[in-house]
PyMOL Python script that loads the backbone (N, CA, C, O; Angstrom):
from pymol import cmd

cmd.read_pdbstr("""\
ATOM      1  N   MET A   1     -37.869 -84.990 -15.803  1.00  0.00           N
ATOM      2  CA  MET A   1     -37.810 -84.178 -16.996  1.00  0.00           C
ATOM      3  C   MET A   1     -36.501 -83.392 -16.997  1.00  0.00           C
ATOM      4  O   MET A   1     -36.148 -82.769 -15.996  1.00  0.00           O
ATOM      5  N   ILE A   2     -35.798 -83.422 -18.093  1.00  0.00           N
ATOM      6  CA  ILE A   2     -34.529 -82.712 -18.231  1.00  0.00           C
ATOM      7  C   ILE A   2     -34.787 -81.377 -18.906  1.00  0.00           C
ATOM      8  O   ILE A   2     -35.475 -81.310 -19.925  1.00  0.00           O
ATOM      9  N   SER A   3     -34.239 -80.325 -18.341  1.00  0.00           N
ATOM     10  CA  SER A   3     -34.398 -78.998 -18.913  1.00  0.00           C
ATOM     11  C   SER A   3     -33.104 -78.593 -19.594  1.00  0.00           C
ATOM     12  O   SER A   3     -32.028 -78.687 -19.004  1.00  0.00           O
ATOM     13  N   CYS A   4     -33.209 -78.149 -20.820  1.00  0.00           N
ATOM     14  CA  CYS A   4     -32.037 -77.688 -21.570  1.00  0.00           C
ATOM     15  C   CYS A   4     -32.100 -76.175 -21.712  1.00  0.00           C
ATOM     16  O   CYS A   4     -33.171 -75.611 -21.938  1.00  0.00           O
ATOM     17  N   ALA A   5     -30.968 -75.526 -21.582  1.00  0.00           N
ATOM     18  CA  ALA A   5     -30.918 -74.075 -21.777  1.00  0.00           C
ATOM     19  C   ALA A   5     -31.119 -73.770 -23.254  1.00  0.00           C
ATOM     20  O   ALA A   5     -30.582 -74.457 -24.124  1.00  0.00           O
ATOM     21  N   ASN A   6     -31.887 -72.750 -23.519  1.00  0.00           N
ATOM     22  CA  ASN A   6     -32.066 -72.286 -24.882  1.00  0.00           C
ATOM     23  C   ASN A   6     -30.728 -71.783 -25.393  1.00  0.00           C
ATOM     24  O   ASN A   6     -29.961 -71.201 -24.625  1.00  0.00           O
ATOM     25  N   ARG A   7     -30.432 -71.986 -26.646  1.00  0.00           N
ATOM     26  CA  ARG A   7     -29.134 -71.558 -27.157  1.00  0.00           C
ATOM     27  C   ARG A   7     -28.982 -70.043 -27.158  1.00  0.00           C
ATOM     28  O   ARG A   7     -27.878 -69.536 -27.358  1.00  0.00           O
ATOM     29  N   TYR A   8     -30.073 -69.313 -26.937  1.00  0.00           N
ATOM     30  CA  TYR A   8     -30.007 -67.858 -26.864  1.00  0.00           C
ATOM     31  C   TYR A   8     -30.095 -67.332 -25.440  1.00  0.00           C
ATOM     32  O   TYR A   8     -30.163 -66.119 -25.242  1.00  0.00           O
ATOM     33  N   ASP A   9     -30.097 -68.205 -24.451  1.00  0.00           N
ATOM     34  CA  ASP A   9     -30.142 -67.762 -23.062  1.00  0.00           C
ATOM     35  C   ASP A   9     -28.823 -67.108 -22.667  1.00  0.00           C
ATOM     36  O   ASP A   9     -27.751 -67.557 -23.071  1.00  0.00           O
ATOM     37  N   CYS A  10     -28.912 -66.053 -21.879  1.00  0.00           N
ATOM     38  CA  CYS A  10     -27.730 -65.372 -21.359  1.00  0.00           C
ATOM     39  C   CYS A  10     -27.017 -66.305 -20.378  1.00  0.00           C
ATOM     40  O   CYS A  10     -27.651 -66.886 -19.497  1.00  0.00           O
ATOM     41  N   ILE A  11     -25.721 -66.445 -20.529  1.00  0.00           N
ATOM     42  CA  ILE A  11     -24.968 -67.347 -19.647  1.00  0.00           C
ATOM     43  C   ILE A  11     -24.775 -66.781 -18.247  1.00  0.00           C
ATOM     44  O   ILE A  11     -24.416 -67.521 -17.331  1.00  0.00           O
ATOM     45  N   ASP A  12     -25.006 -65.477 -18.062  1.00  0.00           N
ATOM     46  CA  ASP A  12     -24.861 -64.881 -16.731  1.00  0.00           C
ATOM     47  C   ASP A  12     -26.171 -64.901 -15.949  1.00  0.00           C
ATOM     48  O   ASP A  12     -26.204 -65.374 -14.813  1.00  0.00           O
ATOM     49  N   CYS A  13     -27.251 -64.393 -16.546  1.00  0.00           N
ATOM     50  CA  CYS A  13     -28.515 -64.278 -15.813  1.00  0.00           C
ATOM     51  C   CYS A  13     -29.548 -65.324 -16.227  1.00  0.00           C
ATOM     52  O   CYS A  13     -30.599 -65.438 -15.596  1.00  0.00           O
ATOM     53  N   ARG A  14     -29.261 -66.080 -17.270  1.00  0.00           N
ATOM     54  CA  ARG A  14     -30.159 -67.109 -17.817  1.00  0.00           C
ATOM     55  C   ARG A  14     -31.439 -66.526 -18.418  1.00  0.00           C
ATOM     56  O   ARG A  14     -32.383 -67.259 -18.711  1.00  0.00           O
ATOM     57  N   GLY A  15     -31.466 -65.206 -18.599  1.00  0.00           N
ATOM     58  CA  GLY A  15     -32.610 -64.570 -19.248  1.00  0.00           C
ATOM     59  C   GLY A  15     -32.532 -64.758 -20.750  1.00  0.00           C
ATOM     60  O   GLY A  15     -31.520 -65.207 -21.287  1.00  0.00           O
ATOM     61  N   ILE A  16     -33.602 -64.411 -21.407  1.00  0.00           N
ATOM     62  CA  ILE A  16     -33.635 -64.492 -22.868  1.00  0.00           C
ATOM     63  C   ILE A  16     -32.719 -63.411 -23.425  1.00  0.00           C
ATOM     64  O   ILE A  16     -32.786 -62.253 -23.014  1.00  0.00           O
ATOM     65  N   ASN A  17     -31.886 -63.791 -24.339  1.00  0.00           N
ATOM     66  CA  ASN A  17     -30.880 -62.909 -24.898  1.00  0.00           C
ATOM     67  C   ASN A  17     -31.455 -62.057 -26.021  1.00  0.00           C
ATOM     68  O   ASN A  17     -32.221 -62.545 -26.852  1.00  0.00           O
ATOM     69  N   ASP A  18     -31.075 -60.770 -26.039  1.00  0.00           N
ATOM     70  CA  ASP A  18     -31.338 -59.926 -27.198  1.00  0.00           C
ATOM     71  C   ASP A  18     -30.387 -60.390 -28.289  1.00  0.00           C
ATOM     72  O   ASP A  18     -29.285 -60.855 -27.999  1.00  0.00           O
ATOM     73  N   LEU A  19     -30.803 -60.268 -29.522  1.00  0.00           N
ATOM     74  CA  LEU A  19     -29.918 -60.659 -30.613  1.00  0.00           C
ATOM     75  C   LEU A  19     -29.151 -59.442 -31.108  1.00  0.00           C
ATOM     76  O   LEU A  19     -29.744 -58.458 -31.552  1.00  0.00           O
ATOM     77  N   PHE A  20     -27.844 -59.517 -31.029  1.00  0.00           N
ATOM     78  CA  PHE A  20     -26.957 -58.450 -31.461  1.00  0.00           C
ATOM     79  C   PHE A  20     -25.587 -59.056 -31.675  1.00  0.00           C
ATOM     80  O   PHE A  20     -25.319 -60.171 -31.227  1.00  0.00           O
ATOM     81  N   MET A  21     -24.720 -58.329 -32.356  1.00  0.00           N
ATOM     82  CA  MET A  21     -23.353 -58.802 -32.571  1.00  0.00           C
ATOM     83  C   MET A  21     -22.375 -57.678 -32.274  1.00  0.00           C
ATOM     84  O   MET A  21     -22.521 -56.558 -32.765  1.00  0.00           O
ATOM     85  N   VAL A  22     -21.369 -57.998 -31.458  1.00  0.00           N
ATOM     86  CA  VAL A  22     -20.288 -57.059 -31.179  1.00  0.00           C
ATOM     87  C   VAL A  22     -19.027 -57.575 -31.872  1.00  0.00           C
ATOM     88  O   VAL A  22     -19.006 -58.688 -32.399  1.00  0.00           O
ATOM     89  N   THR A  23     -17.994 -56.766 -31.864  1.00  0.00           N
ATOM     90  CA  THR A  23     -16.752 -57.154 -32.534  1.00  0.00           C
ATOM     91  C   THR A  23     -16.116 -58.370 -31.844  1.00  0.00           C
ATOM     92  O   THR A  23     -16.282 -58.584 -30.643  1.00  0.00           O
ATOM     93  N   ASN A  24     -15.401 -59.137 -32.625  1.00  0.00           N
ATOM     94  CA  ASN A  24     -14.698 -60.302 -32.075  1.00  0.00           C
ATOM     95  C   ASN A  24     -13.695 -59.880 -31.007  1.00  0.00           C
ATOM     96  O   ASN A  24     -13.523 -60.578 -30.008  1.00  0.00           O
ATOM     97  N   THR A  25     -13.034 -58.749 -31.208  1.00  0.00           N
ATOM     98  CA  THR A  25     -12.046 -58.272 -30.243  1.00  0.00           C
ATOM     99  C   THR A  25     -12.696 -58.019 -28.891  1.00  0.00           C
ATOM    100  O   THR A  25     -12.161 -58.421 -27.857  1.00  0.00           O
ATOM    101  N   LEU A  26     -13.844 -57.357 -28.893  1.00  0.00           N
ATOM    102  CA  LEU A  26     -14.538 -57.081 -27.638  1.00  0.00           C
ATOM    103  C   LEU A  26     -15.008 -58.384 -26.996  1.00  0.00           C
ATOM    104  O   LEU A  26     -14.803 -58.595 -25.801  1.00  0.00           O
ATOM    105  N   TRP A  27     -15.636 -59.258 -27.782  1.00  0.00           N
ATOM    106  CA  TRP A  27     -16.207 -60.510 -27.265  1.00  0.00           C
ATOM    107  C   TRP A  27     -15.133 -61.412 -26.668  1.00  0.00           C
ATOM    108  O   TRP A  27     -15.266 -61.874 -25.534  1.00  0.00           O
ATOM    109  N   THR A  28     -14.088 -61.658 -27.416  1.00  0.00           N
ATOM    110  CA  THR A  28     -13.032 -62.548 -26.924  1.00  0.00           C
ATOM    111  C   THR A  28     -12.223 -61.885 -25.805  1.00  0.00           C
ATOM    112  O   THR A  28     -11.672 -62.571 -24.944  1.00  0.00           O
ATOM    113  N   GLY A  29     -12.155 -60.550 -25.821  1.00  0.00           N
ATOM    114  CA  GLY A  29     -11.477 -59.823 -24.758  1.00  0.00           C
ATOM    115  C   GLY A  29     -12.153 -60.004 -23.399  1.00  0.00           C
ATOM    116  O   GLY A  29     -11.525 -59.833 -22.354  1.00  0.00           O
ATOM    117  N   LEU A  30     -13.432 -60.352 -23.429  1.00  0.00           N
ATOM    118  CA  LEU A  30     -14.172 -60.634 -22.198  1.00  0.00           C
ATOM    119  C   LEU A  30     -14.134 -62.121 -21.840  1.00  0.00           C
ATOM    120  O   LEU A  30     -14.808 -62.566 -20.912  1.00  0.00           O
ATOM    121  N   GLY A  31     -13.333 -62.878 -22.593  1.00  0.00           N
ATOM    122  CA  GLY A  31     -13.200 -64.303 -22.317  1.00  0.00           C
ATOM    123  C   GLY A  31     -14.355 -65.141 -22.846  1.00  0.00           C
ATOM    124  O   GLY A  31     -14.589 -66.249 -22.364  1.00  0.00           O
ATOM    125  N   LEU A  32     -15.074 -64.625 -23.826  1.00  0.00           N
ATOM    126  CA  LEU A  32     -16.239 -65.323 -24.368  1.00  0.00           C
ATOM    127  C   LEU A  32     -15.886 -66.026 -25.671  1.00  0.00           C
ATOM    128  O   LEU A  32     -14.994 -65.593 -26.400  1.00  0.00           O
ATOM    129  N   SER A  33     -16.586 -67.104 -25.952  1.00  0.00           N
ATOM    130  CA  SER A  33     -16.379 -67.844 -27.198  1.00  0.00           C
ATOM    131  C   SER A  33     -17.617 -67.687 -28.084  1.00  0.00           C
ATOM    132  O   SER A  33     -18.615 -67.096 -27.672  1.00  0.00           O
ATOM    133  N   TYR A  34     -17.541 -68.215 -29.287  1.00  0.00           N
ATOM    134  CA  TYR A  34     -18.668 -68.119 -30.223  1.00  0.00           C
ATOM    135  C   TYR A  34     -19.900 -68.868 -29.723  1.00  0.00           C
ATOM    136  O   TYR A  34     -21.003 -68.620 -30.210  1.00  0.00           O
ATOM    137  N   ARG A  35     -19.740 -69.759 -28.785  1.00  0.00           N
ATOM    138  CA  ARG A  35     -20.875 -70.510 -28.232  1.00  0.00           C
ATOM    139  C   ARG A  35     -21.579 -69.777 -27.090  1.00  0.00           C
ATOM    140  O   ARG A  35     -22.673 -70.170 -26.686  1.00  0.00           O
ATOM    141  N   ASP A  36     -20.965 -68.722 -26.571  1.00  0.00           N
ATOM    142  CA  ASP A  36     -21.525 -67.985 -25.434  1.00  0.00           C
ATOM    143  C   ASP A  36     -22.540 -66.949 -25.897  1.00  0.00           C
ATOM    144  O   ASP A  36     -22.460 -66.441 -27.015  1.00  0.00           O
ATOM    145  N   ASN A  37     -23.489 -66.644 -25.028  1.00  0.00           N
ATOM    146  CA  ASN A  37     -24.482 -65.604 -25.274  1.00  0.00           C
ATOM    147  C   ASN A  37     -24.650 -64.764 -24.018  1.00  0.00           C
ATOM    148  O   ASN A  37     -24.680 -65.292 -22.907  1.00  0.00           O
ATOM    149  N   LEU A  38     -24.759 -63.461 -24.200  1.00  0.00           N
ATOM    150  CA  LEU A  38     -25.042 -62.542 -23.108  1.00  0.00           C
ATOM    151  C   LEU A  38     -26.164 -61.605 -23.536  1.00  0.00           C
ATOM    152  O   LEU A  38     -26.271 -61.253 -24.711  1.00  0.00           O
ATOM    153  N   CYS A  39     -26.997 -61.205 -22.585  1.00  0.00           N
ATOM    154  CA  CYS A  39     -27.971 -60.161 -22.872  1.00  0.00           C
ATOM    155  C   CYS A  39     -27.231 -58.824 -22.814  1.00  0.00           C
ATOM    156  O   CYS A  39     -26.103 -58.757 -22.328  1.00  0.00           O
ATOM    157  N   LEU A  40     -27.865 -57.771 -23.306  1.00  0.00           N
ATOM    158  CA  LEU A  40     -27.217 -56.455 -23.315  1.00  0.00           C
ATOM    159  C   LEU A  40     -26.839 -55.990 -21.915  1.00  0.00           C
ATOM    160  O   LEU A  40     -25.762 -55.430 -21.715  1.00  0.00           O
ATOM    161  N   ASP A  41     -27.724 -56.221 -20.941  1.00  0.00           N
ATOM    162  CA  ASP A  41     -27.425 -55.791 -19.574  1.00  0.00           C
ATOM    163  C   ASP A  41     -26.190 -56.482 -19.009  1.00  0.00           C
ATOM    164  O   ASP A  41     -25.331 -55.830 -18.416  1.00  0.00           O
ATOM    165  N   CYS A  42     -26.097 -57.783 -19.186  1.00  0.00           N
ATOM    166  CA  CYS A  42     -24.957 -58.529 -18.647  1.00  0.00           C
ATOM    167  C   CYS A  42     -23.666 -58.207 -19.400  1.00  0.00           C
ATOM    168  O   CYS A  42     -22.593 -58.156 -18.799  1.00  0.00           O
ATOM    169  N   LEU A  43     -23.768 -57.992 -20.705  1.00  0.00           N
ATOM    170  CA  LEU A  43     -22.576 -57.593 -21.466  1.00  0.00           C
ATOM    171  C   LEU A  43     -22.067 -56.251 -20.965  1.00  0.00           C
ATOM    172  O   LEU A  43     -20.863 -56.068 -20.786  1.00  0.00           O
ATOM    173  N   THR A  44     -22.975 -55.319 -20.738  1.00  0.00           N
ATOM    174  CA  THR A  44     -22.591 -54.000 -20.225  1.00  0.00           C
ATOM    175  C   THR A  44     -21.939 -54.118 -18.847  1.00  0.00           C
ATOM    176  O   THR A  44     -20.961 -53.428 -18.561  1.00  0.00           O
ATOM    177  N   LYS A  45     -22.473 -54.979 -18.006  1.00  0.00           N
ATOM    178  CA  LYS A  45     -21.880 -55.181 -16.665  1.00  0.00           C
ATOM    179  C   LYS A  45     -20.473 -55.738 -16.774  1.00  0.00           C
ATOM    180  O   LYS A  45     -19.562 -55.264 -16.095  1.00  0.00           O
ATOM    181  N   ARG A  46     -20.289 -56.739 -17.621  1.00  0.00           N
ATOM    182  CA  ARG A  46     -18.941 -57.324 -17.786  1.00  0.00           C
ATOM    183  C   ARG A  46     -17.966 -56.310 -18.360  1.00  0.00           C
ATOM    184  O   ARG A  46     -16.798 -56.259 -17.973  1.00  0.00           O
ATOM    185  N   LEU A  47     -18.462 -55.509 -19.283  1.00  0.00           N
ATOM    186  CA  LEU A  47     -17.620 -54.525 -19.957  1.00  0.00           C
ATOM    187  C   LEU A  47     -17.268 -53.354 -19.038  1.00  0.00           C
ATOM    188  O   LEU A  47     -16.207 -52.745 -19.172  1.00  0.00           O
ATOM    189  N   GLY A  48     -18.161 -53.052 -18.115  1.00  0.00           N
ATOM    190  CA  GLY A  48     -17.922 -51.951 -17.191  1.00  0.00           C
ATOM    191  C   GLY A  48     -18.239 -50.586 -17.766  1.00  0.00           C
ATOM    192  O   GLY A  48     -17.855 -49.561 -17.204  1.00  0.00           O
ATOM    193  N   ARG A  49     -18.943 -50.574 -18.891  1.00  0.00           N
ATOM    194  CA  ARG A  49     -19.337 -49.319 -19.535  1.00  0.00           C
ATOM    195  C   ARG A  49     -20.461 -49.615 -20.518  1.00  0.00           C
ATOM    196  O   ARG A  49     -20.766 -50.771 -20.811  1.00  0.00           O
ATOM    197  N   ARG A  50     -21.065 -48.551 -21.015  1.00  0.00           N
ATOM    198  CA  ARG A  50     -22.105 -48.715 -22.033  1.00  0.00           C
ATOM    199  C   ARG A  50     -21.465 -49.070 -23.372  1.00  0.00           C
ATOM    200  O   ARG A  50     -20.323 -48.695 -23.641  1.00  0.00           O
ATOM    201  N   LEU A  51     -22.191 -49.779 -24.191  1.00  0.00           N
ATOM    202  CA  LEU A  51     -21.717 -50.091 -25.534  1.00  0.00           C
ATOM    203  C   LEU A  51     -21.719 -48.835 -26.395  1.00  0.00           C
ATOM    204  O   LEU A  51     -22.532 -47.933 -26.194  1.00  0.00           O
ATOM    205  N   THR A  52     -20.812 -48.788 -27.346  1.00  0.00           N
ATOM    206  CA  THR A  52     -20.769 -47.702 -28.321  1.00  0.00           C
ATOM    207  C   THR A  52     -20.987 -48.293 -29.709  1.00  0.00           C
ATOM    208  O   THR A  52     -20.951 -49.511 -29.887  1.00  0.00           O
ATOM    209  N   GLN A  53     -21.210 -47.441 -30.670  1.00  0.00           N
ATOM    210  CA  GLN A  53     -21.399 -47.913 -32.039  1.00  0.00           C
ATOM    211  C   GLN A  53     -20.158 -48.663 -32.534  1.00  0.00           C
ATOM    212  O   GLN A  53     -20.278 -49.590 -33.334  1.00  0.00           O
ATOM    213  N   GLN A  54     -18.973 -48.271 -32.069  1.00  0.00           N
ATOM    214  CA  GLN A  54     -17.737 -48.936 -32.485  1.00  0.00           C
ATOM    215  C   GLN A  54     -17.657 -50.364 -31.950  1.00  0.00           C
ATOM    216  O   GLN A  54     -16.903 -51.175 -32.488  1.00  0.00           O
ATOM    217  N   ASP A  55     -18.410 -50.684 -30.912  1.00  0.00           N
ATOM    218  CA  ASP A  55     -18.427 -52.035 -30.358  1.00  0.00           C
ATOM    219  C   ASP A  55     -19.247 -52.997 -31.208  1.00  0.00           C
ATOM    220  O   ASP A  55     -19.050 -54.210 -31.152  1.00  0.00           O
ATOM    221  N   LEU A  56     -20.165 -52.447 -31.993  1.00  0.00           N
ATOM    222  CA  LEU A  56     -21.082 -53.270 -32.775  1.00  0.00           C
ATOM    223  C   LEU A  56     -20.529 -53.566 -34.158  1.00  0.00           C
ATOM    224  O   LEU A  56     -19.825 -52.745 -34.745  1.00  0.00           O
ATOM    225  N   THR A  57     -20.853 -54.749 -34.673  1.00  0.00           N
ATOM    226  CA  THR A  57     -20.467 -55.081 -36.044  1.00  0.00           C
ATOM    227  C   THR A  57     -21.496 -54.495 -36.993  1.00  0.00           C
ATOM    228  O   THR A  57     -22.617 -54.186 -36.589  1.00  0.00           O
ATOM    229  N   ASP A  58     -21.117 -54.342 -38.251  1.00  0.00           N
ATOM    230  CA  ASP A  58     -22.015 -53.785 -39.264  1.00  0.00           C
ATOM    231  C   ASP A  58     -22.804 -54.908 -39.915  1.00  0.00           C
ATOM    232  O   ASP A  58     -22.483 -55.348 -41.019  1.00  0.00           O
ATOM    233  N   VAL A  59     -23.833 -55.366 -39.226  1.00  0.00           N
ATOM    234  CA  VAL A  59     -24.707 -56.429 -39.726  1.00  0.00           C
ATOM    235  C   VAL A  59     -26.160 -56.002 -39.543  1.00  0.00           C
ATOM    236  O   VAL A  59     -26.452 -55.201 -38.655  1.00  0.00           O
ATOM    237  N   PRO A  60     -27.074 -56.516 -40.360  1.00  0.00           N
ATOM    238  CA  PRO A  60     -28.475 -56.094 -40.285  1.00  0.00           C
ATOM    239  C   PRO A  60     -29.111 -56.223 -38.902  1.00  0.00           C
ATOM    240  O   PRO A  60     -29.938 -55.389 -38.534  1.00  0.00           O
ATOM    241  N   ILE A  61     -28.753 -57.229 -38.143  1.00  0.00           N
ATOM    242  CA  ILE A  61     -29.377 -57.438 -36.834  1.00  0.00           C
ATOM    243  C   ILE A  61     -29.107 -56.284 -35.868  1.00  0.00           C
ATOM    244  O   ILE A  61     -29.865 -56.078 -34.920  1.00  0.00           O
ATOM    245  N   ASN A  62     -28.029 -55.531 -36.104  1.00  0.00           N
ATOM    246  CA  ASN A  62     -27.682 -54.419 -35.227  1.00  0.00           C
ATOM    247  C   ASN A  62     -28.336 -53.097 -35.638  1.00  0.00           C
ATOM    248  O   ASN A  62     -28.221 -52.106 -34.917  1.00  0.00           O
ATOM    249  N   ARG A  63     -29.012 -53.070 -36.775  1.00  0.00           N
ATOM    250  CA  ARG A  63     -29.628 -51.820 -37.222  1.00  0.00           C
ATOM    251  C   ARG A  63     -30.662 -51.362 -36.206  1.00  0.00           C
ATOM    252  O   ARG A  63     -31.556 -52.122 -35.833  1.00  0.00           O
ATOM    253  N   GLY A  64     -30.540 -50.141 -35.768  1.00  0.00           N
ATOM    254  CA  GLY A  64     -31.454 -49.580 -34.788  1.00  0.00           C
ATOM    255  C   GLY A  64     -31.041 -49.840 -33.347  1.00  0.00           C
ATOM    256  O   GLY A  64     -31.544 -49.183 -32.435  1.00  0.00           O
ATOM    257  N   LEU A  65     -30.142 -50.779 -33.128  1.00  0.00           N
ATOM    258  CA  LEU A  65     -29.727 -51.103 -31.767  1.00  0.00           C
ATOM    259  C   LEU A  65     -29.010 -49.943 -31.100  1.00  0.00           C
ATOM    260  O   LEU A  65     -29.208 -49.697 -29.911  1.00  0.00           O
ATOM    261  N   PHE A  66     -28.173 -49.221 -31.853  1.00  0.00           N
ATOM    262  CA  PHE A  66     -27.405 -48.143 -31.250  1.00  0.00           C
ATOM    263  C   PHE A  66     -28.340 -47.071 -30.689  1.00  0.00           C
ATOM    264  O   PHE A  66     -28.051 -46.484 -29.646  1.00  0.00           O
ATOM    265  N   TYR A  67     -29.447 -46.816 -31.365  1.00  0.00           N
ATOM    266  CA  TYR A  67     -30.392 -45.808 -30.871  1.00  0.00           C
ATOM    267  C   TYR A  67     -31.023 -46.266 -29.551  1.00  0.00           C
ATOM    268  O   TYR A  67     -31.278 -45.443 -28.671  1.00  0.00           O
ATOM    269  N   ARG A  68     -31.272 -47.548 -29.410  1.00  0.00           N
ATOM    270  CA  ARG A  68     -31.785 -48.090 -28.147  1.00  0.00           C
ATOM    271  C   ARG A  68     -30.749 -47.949 -27.050  1.00  0.00           C
ATOM    272  O   ARG A  68     -31.100 -47.693 -25.899  1.00  0.00           O
ATOM    273  N   LEU A  69     -29.477 -48.111 -27.386  1.00  0.00           N
ATOM    274  CA  LEU A  69     -28.414 -48.017 -26.390  1.00  0.00           C
ATOM    275  C   LEU A  69     -28.236 -46.579 -25.909  1.00  0.00           C
ATOM    276  O   LEU A  69     -27.926 -46.347 -24.741  1.00  0.00           O
ATOM    277  N   GLU A  70     -28.433 -45.614 -26.809  1.00  0.00           N
ATOM    278  CA  GLU A  70     -28.262 -44.211 -26.446  1.00  0.00           C
ATOM    279  C   GLU A  70     -29.417 -43.694 -25.599  1.00  0.00           C
ATOM    280  O   GLU A  70     -29.233 -42.770 -24.807  1.00  0.00           O
ATOM    281  N   ASP A  71     -30.596 -44.269 -25.752  1.00  0.00           N
ATOM    282  CA  ASP A  71     -31.791 -43.799 -25.048  1.00  0.00           C
ATOM    283  C   ASP A  71     -32.022 -44.665 -23.822  1.00  0.00           C
ATOM    284  O   ASP A  71     -32.549 -45.770 -23.949  1.00  0.00           O
ATOM    285  N   PRO A  72     -31.638 -44.189 -22.617  1.00  0.00           N
ATOM    286  CA  PRO A  72     -31.738 -45.017 -21.421  1.00  0.00           C
ATOM    287  C   PRO A  72     -33.165 -45.209 -20.928  1.00  0.00           C
ATOM    288  O   PRO A  72     -33.377 -45.924 -19.949  1.00  0.00           O
ATOM    289  N   ALA A  73     -34.158 -44.589 -21.582  1.00  0.00           N
ATOM    290  CA  ALA A  73     -35.567 -44.710 -21.132  1.00  0.00           C
ATOM    291  C   ALA A  73     -36.138 -46.084 -21.351  1.00  0.00           C
ATOM    292  O   ALA A  73     -37.299 -46.329 -21.025  1.00  0.00           O
TER     293      ALA A  73
END
""", "prot")
cmd.dss("prot")
cmd.show_as("cartoon", "prot")
cmd.util.cbc("prot")
cmd.orient("prot")
């Protein structure tokens, strides 16, 4: 049996990816392409800091995400 990675799997940890969009500058600056996916935890690790609202694009999928990022609980 052949196993295929889900197109939303994180390329670093292979976990299920949260759906969000960051700016192209940030994404490509980390050496990622449009085909790559990262979960929030792995993106934060690669970035070396927490995400800010300026890192996120203004799209419906990101609504409410910034509040989750600010609340570490």
